[in-house]
DRENZA-601916 format. One record per atom (N, C-alpha, C, O): residue in three letters; z, x, y. Coordinates in steps of 0.05 Angstrom, whole numbers, plus 32768, in hexadecimal, padded with zeros to 4 digits. Layout:
<sites>
ALAZXY;...
</sites>
This chain:
<sites>
VAL7D857F727F81;VAL7D997F5D7F7C;VAL7DB17F697F6D;VAL7DC87F627F73;VAL7DAB7F7A7F59;VAL7DC17F867F49;VAL7DD27F987F5B;VAL7DEB7F977F59;LEU7DC67FA77F6D;LEU7DD57FB87F7F;LEU7DE77FA87F92;LEU7DFF7FAF7F96;VAL7DDD7F927F9C;VAL7DED7F817FAE;VAL7E047F757F9E;VAL7E1A7F747FA9;PHE7DFF7F6C7F86;PHE7E147F617F75;PHE7E2A7F767F6F;PHE7E427F707F70;ALA7E217F8F7F69;ALA7E347FA47F64;ALA7E457FAB7F7C;ALA7E5E7FAF7F7A;VAL7E397FAC7F93;VAL7E487FB27FAC;VAL7E5C7F9B7FB2;VAL7E727FA07FBB;ALA7E537F827FAE;ALA7E667F6B7FB2;ALA7E7D7F6D7F9F;ALA7E947F687FA8;LEU7E797F737F86;LEU7E8F7F757F73;LEU7EA17F8D7F7B;LEU7EBA7F8B7F78;GLY7E967FA27F83;GLY7EA67FB97F8C;GLY7EB77FB27FA4;GLY7ECE7FBB7FA6;GLY7EAB7FA37FB7;GLY7EBA7F9A7FCE;GLY7ED27F897FC6;GLY7EE77F8B7FD2;MET7ECE7F787FB3;MET7EE47F677FA9;MET7EF97F777F9C;MET7F117F727F9F;GLN7EF17F8C7F8E;GLN7F057F9E7F81;GLN7F157FAC7F96;GLN7F2E7FAE7F93;ILE7F097FB67FAB;ILE7F177FC47FC0;ILE7F2A7FB17FCE;ILE7F417FB87FD5;ALA7F217F987FD3;ALA7F337F847FDF;ALA7F4B7F7F7FCE;ALA7F617F7C7FD9;GLY7F487F7D7FB4;GLY7F5E7F797FA2;GLY7F727F917FA3;GLY7F8A7F8D7FA2;GLU7F677FA97FA4;GLU7F787FC17FA6;GLU7F887FC17FC0;GLU7F9F7FC87FC1;GLN7F7B7FB87FD6;GLN7F887FB67FF0;GLN7F9F7FA27FEF;GLN7FB57FA77FF9;LEU7F9B7F8C7FE2;LEU7FB07F787FDF;LEU7FC87F827FCE;LEU7FDF7F7E7FD6;ARG7FC27F907FB9;ARG7FD77F9C7FA9;ARG7FE77FB17FB8;ARG7FFF7FB27FB7;LEU7FD97FC17FC8;LEU7FE67FD67FD8;LEU7FF77FC97FED;LEU800E7FD27FF2;GLN7FEE7FB47FFA;GLN7FFD7FA7800F;GLN80167F9A8004;GLN802C7F9C8010;SER80147F8E7FED;SER802B7F817FE0;SER80407F977FD8;SER80587F937FDB;ALA80367FAD7FCD;ALA80487FC27FC5;ALA80567FCF7FDD;ALA806E7FD57FDB;VAL80487FD37FF3;VAL80557FDF800A;VAL80697FCC8017;VAL807C7FD58023;ALA80647FB28016;ALA80787F9F801F;ALA80917FA0800E;ALA80A77FA08019;ASP808D7FA27FF4;ASP80A57FA57FE2;ASP80B37FBF7FE8;ASP80CC7FC07FE9;ALA80A47FD47FED;ALA80B07FEF7FF2;ALA80C07FEE800C;ALA80D67FFA800E;ALA80B67FE18021;ALA80C57FDF803A;ALA80DF7FD08036;ALA80F47FD98041;ARG80DE7FBB8027;ARG80F77FAC8022;ARG810B7FBD8012;ARG81237FBD8017;MET81007FCC7FFE;MET81117FDE7FEE;MET811E7FF48000;MET81367FFA7FFD;LEU810E7FFF8011;LEU811980148023;LEU812E80088036;LEU81428015803C;GLY81297FF0803F;GLY813C7FE28051;GLY81577FDD8043;GLY816C7FDE8050;ARG81567FD8802A;ARG816F7FD3801B;ARG817C7FED8011;ARG81927FED8008;GLY816D80038014;GLY8178801C800A;GLY817380217FEC;GLY817F80337FE1;ASP816180117FE0;ASP815B80137FC4;ASP8149802B7FBF;ASP813980337FD1;SER814A80377FA8;SER8138804C7FA1;SER8120803F7F92;SER812080287F8A;GLY810B804F7F90;GLY80F480457F81;GLY80DD803A7F92;GLY80CA80307F87;ALA80DF803C7FAD;ALA80CA80327FBE;ALA80B080407FB9;ALA809B80347FB7;ALA80B1805B7FB7;ALA8098806A7FB4;ALA808C80647F99;ALA807380637F97;SER809C80617F84;SER8090805B7F6A;SER8084803F7F69;SER8071803B7F5B;ARG808F802C7F78;ARG808480117F7A;ARG806780137F85;ARG805580057F7C;VAL806480237F9A;VAL804980267FA6;VAL803680357F94;VAL801F802D7F91;ARG8040804A7F86;ARG802F80597F74;ARG802680487F5C;ARG8010804B7F52;ASP803880367F53;ASP803180247F3D;ASP801B80117F45;ASP800A80087F35;ALA801A80097F5F;ALA80067FF67F68;ALA7FEB80027F6D;ALA7FD67FF57F68;ALA7FEA801B7F75;ALA7FD180287F7C;ALA7FD280457F74;ALA7FE480547F7D;SER7FC0804D7F63;SER7FBF80697F59;SER7FBA807C7F70;SER7FA880787F81;GLY7FCB80917F72;GLY7FC880A57F87;GLY7FD3809D7FA2;GLY7FCE80AB7FB6;ALA7FE180867FA4;ALA7FEC807D7FBD;ALA8003808F7FC6;ALA801280997FB6;ARG800580927FE0;ARG801B80A17FEC;ARG8029808F8000;ARG801D8081800F;LEU804480917FFF;LEU805580808010;LEU806280918025;LEU806D80A7801F;SER80628088803E;SER807280948053;SER8083807F8060;SER807C80678060;GLU809A8087806B;GLU80AC80748077;GLU80B3807D8093;GLU80B380958099;SER80B9806A80A4;SER80C2807080BF;SER80D6805A80C7;SER80D6804480BC;ARG80E7806180DA;ARG80FB804E80E4;ARG80F680498101;ARG80F2805B8111;ARG80F7802F8108;ARG80F280268123;ARG81098013812A;ARG81077FFB8126;GLY811E801E8136;GLY8135800D813D;GLY814280028124;GLY814B80118113;ALA81437FE88122;ALA814F7FDB810B;ALA813C7FD680F4;ALA81437FC980E0;LEU81247FE180F6;LEU810F7FDD80E1;LEU810A7FF780D2;LEU810B800D80DD;VAL81047FF580B9;VAL80F9800B80A9;VAL80DC800380A2;VAL80D87FED8098;CYS80CA801480A7;CYS80AD800E80A2;CYS80A28021808D;CYS80A98038808C;ALA80928015807C;ALA808580248066;ALA80678023806A;ALA805C800E8071;THR805A803A8066;THR803D803B8068;THR80338049804F;THR803E805E8047;ALA801F803E8043;ALA8013804A802B;ALA7FF5804E802F;ALA7FE8803E803C;ARG7FEC80648024;ARG7FCF806A8024;ARG7FC780708007;ARG7FD5807D7FF8;ALA7FB080658000;ALA7FA680697FE4;ALA7F88806D7FE5;ALA7F7A805E7FF2;PRO7F7E80827FD6;PRO7F6180857FD5;PRO7F5580717FC1;PRO7F62806A7FAD;THR7F3D80697FC7;THR7F2F80577FB4;THR7F11805D7FB8;THR7F09806A7FCC;SER7F0180527FA7;SER7EE480577FA9;SER7ED5803E7FA0;SER7EDF802E7F90;LEU7EBD803C7FA9;LEU7EAB80277FA0;LEU7E9780357F8E;LEU7E80803C7F95;GLY7EA080387F75;GLY7E8F80457F61;GLY7E8880627F6A;GLY7E9A80707F73;PHE7E7080697F68;PHE7E6780837F71;PHE7E5B80837F8D;PHE7E5280977F97;LEU7E5B806B7F9A;LEU7E4E80697FB4;LEU7E5E80767FCA;LEU7E5380867FD9;PHE7E77806F7FCD;PHE7E87807C7FE2;PHE7EA580787FDC;PHE7EAD80667FCD;ALA7EB580897FE9;ALA7ED280887FE6;ALA7EDE80808000;ALA7ED580898015;ILE7EF380707FFF;ILE7F0280698018;ILE7F20806B8012;ILE7F29806E7FFC;SER7F2F806A8028;SER7F4C806B8026;SER7F578051802F;SER7F5280488045;LEU7F678044801E;LEU7F74802B8025;LEU7F8F80318032;LEU7F9B8045802C;SER7F9780208044;SER7FB180248052;SER7FBE80098055;SER7FB17FF5805A;ALA7FD980098053;ALA7FE97FF18057;ALA80047FF88062;ALA800F800D805C;SER800E7FE78074;SER80287FEC8080;SER80387FD28080;SER802E7FBC8081;SER80537FD6807F;SER80657FBF8081;SER80807FC9808A;SER80877FE08085;CYS808F7FB78098;CYS80A97FBE80A2;CYS80BD7FA98098;CYS80B67F928093;ALA80D67FB28096;ALA80EC7FA0808D;ALA81057FA8809C;ALA81077FBF80A6;LEU81187F96809D;LEU81317F9B80AA;LEU81407FB1809B;LEU81417FB18083;ASP814B7FC480AA;ASP81587FDB809E;ASP81767FD48099;ASP81877FDA80AA;ASP817C7FC88082;ASP81977FC1807B;ASP81A87FD98075;ASP81C17FD78077;ALA819C7FEF806E;ALA81AB80078067;ALA81B480178080;ALA81C4802A807D;ALA81AA80108097;ALA81B0801F80B0;ALA81CD801980B8;ALA81D6800280B5;PRO81DB802D80C2;PRO81F6802880CB;PRO81F7801680E4;PRO81E4801780F4;GLY820B800680E6;GLY820D7FF680FE;GLY820C7FDA80F8;GLY820D7FC9810A;
</sites>
């Protein structure tokens, strides 16, 4: 029973981390679209060890972040989140 409870709590913790990462990467995409600096630091502040990459697809700028996390000592996983925003900084 204790093990099941611990795994359930760990799962909730990972879900919370995924939500924070998704929110941060959405902010980062909007920041990149506006040409603002600080997108990478926004993602790093949300998730320890997170890495941000960006790509451009036509009129969109997309941000993808990956962050390592673990469920205690049981196993480690990598979280990932992506978001796109209109590229206001693009010429045209």
